[in-house]
C-alpha positions in Angstrom: -90.0 -91.7 42.8 -88.4 -88.8 44.5 -89.5 -85.4 43.4 -87.4 -82.4 44.4 -89.6 -79.4 44.7 -90.0 -76.4 46.9 -92.9 -76.3 49.2 -94.8 -73.2 49.9 -95.0 -71.7 53.3 -98.1 -72.3 55.5 -99.9 -69.4 53.9 -100.3 -71.4 50.7 -101.8 -74.6 51.8 -104.1 -76.4 49.5 -107.8 -76.9 50.3 -107.1 -80.3 51.9 -104.4 -78.9 54.2 -101.4 -80.4 52.3 -98.4 -78.6 51.0 -98.5 -78.0 47.2 -95.3 -78.5 45.1 -94.1 -75.4 43.2 -93.0 -76.3 39.7 -90.1 -73.8 39.1 -86.7 -74.3 37.5 -83.7 -74.2 39.9 -81.5 -71.7 38.1 -78.4 -71.9 40.4 -76.6 -74.6 38.4 -77.4 -72.6 35.2 -75.9 -69.5 36.6 -72.8 -71.4 37.6 -72.4 -72.8 34.1 -72.9 -69.3 32.6 -70.2 -67.8 34.9 -67.7 -70.5 34.0 -68.3 -69.9 30.3 -68.0 -66.1 30.8 -64.6 -66.6 32.5 -63.4 -68.9 29.7 -64.4 -66.4 27.0 -62.7 -63.6 29.0 -59.5 -65.5 29.1 -59.6 -66.8 25.5 -60.6 -63.5 23.7 -57.3 -61.7 24.0 -55.5 -64.8 22.6 -57.8 -64.9 19.6 -57.7 -61.2 18.8 -53.9 -60.7 19.3 -51.8 -61.2 16.2 -48.3 -62.6 16.0 -45.8 -61.5 13.3 -45.3 -64.7 11.5 -43.2 -63.4 8.6 -40.4 -65.9 8.0 -37.1 -65.0 6.3 -37.1 -65.8 2.7 -34.4 -67.8 1.0 -32.3 -65.7 -1.4 -29.8 -67.6 -3.4 -26.2 -66.3 -3.1 -23.9 -66.3 -6.0 -21.9 -69.5 -6.1 -18.3 -68.8 -5.1 -16.3 -71.8 -6.2 -13.0 -70.3 -5.1 -12.5 -69.8 -1.4 -11.6 -66.3 -0.2 -7.9 -65.6 0.1 -6.3 -66.1 3.6 -3.8 -63.5 4.8 -1.6 -64.1 7.8 -0.8 -61.2 10.2 1.8 -62.1 12.9 2.5 -59.9 15.9 6.1 -60.3 17.0 7.5 -60.0 20.5 9.7 -57.1 19.5 6.7 -55.0 18.3 7.0 -55.8 14.6 4.2 -57.0 12.4 4.4 -59.5 9.6 1.7 -59.4 6.9 2.1 -62.5 4.8 5.7 -62.7 5.8 6.5 -59.0 4.9 7.9 -57.2 8.0 6.0 -53.9 8.7 6.4 -51.2 11.4 3.4 -50.1 13.3 2.9 -47.0 11.2 3.0 -49.1 8.0 0.4 -51.7 9.1 -2.7 -49.5 8.8 -2.1 -48.5 5.1 -1.3 -52.1 4.3 -4.5 -53.4 5.9 -6.6 -50.7 4.1 -5.0 -51.7 0.8 -5.8 -55.3 1.5 -9.4 -54.5 2.3 -9.7 -52.5 -0.9 -8.1 -55.1 -3.0 -9.9 -58.1 -1.7 -12.8 -57.3 0.7 -13.7 -60.9 1.3 -10.2 -61.9 2.5 -9.8 -63.8 5.8 -7.2 -62.2 8.0 -5.6 -64.6 10.5 -4.0 -62.7 13.3 -1.5 -64.6 15.5 1.0 -63.5 18.1 4.3 -64.8 19.4 4.3 -66.2 22.9 6.0 -63.2 24.4 4.2 -60.6 22.3 2.7 -57.5 24.0 -1.0 -57.9 24.4 -1.5 -54.2 23.6 0.1 -54.6 20.2 -2.1 -57.7 19.5 -5.3 -55.8 20.4 -4.2 -52.8 18.4 -3.6 -55.0 15.3 -7.1 -56.5 15.7 -8.7 -53.0 16.0 -6.8 -51.7 13.0 -7.9 -54.7 11.0 -11.5 -54.0 11.8 -11.2 -50.3 11.2 -9.6 -50.9 7.8 -12.8 -52.6 6.6 -11.9 -56.3 6.9 -14.9 -58.3 8.2 -13.5 -61.8 8.4 -10.9 -61.8 11.1 -9.7 -64.8 12.9 -7.0 -65.0 15.7 -4.9 -67.8 17.0 
């Protein structure tokens, strides 16, 4: 049987001249375990005390719209004219017509299309005016 123990120095010899075993606990492994636990608690504590905002969006039923929103076609011509549902309009007449459309049916879907040779500036202006008039559902082709 092997006994691990510390032996006293020569000044503590027993009466028969033999070394006497010192019965003390070796605390080095205990300190190692305590330091590891301290590090684990230092790392885990901020995660336990921090709070996350876990509020999820709530379902709110929307009114059932059985009829789809009206679709309105706006066509930008290559000659600088605009056609709103087939009615030819000049550039100055387009803004009041779009504002009236937004007032009359705010959920209308405006489909903006351009001829192949149409000026890009006129197309971009029509999109901007549609948005400024209050229409929110704008599609382009």
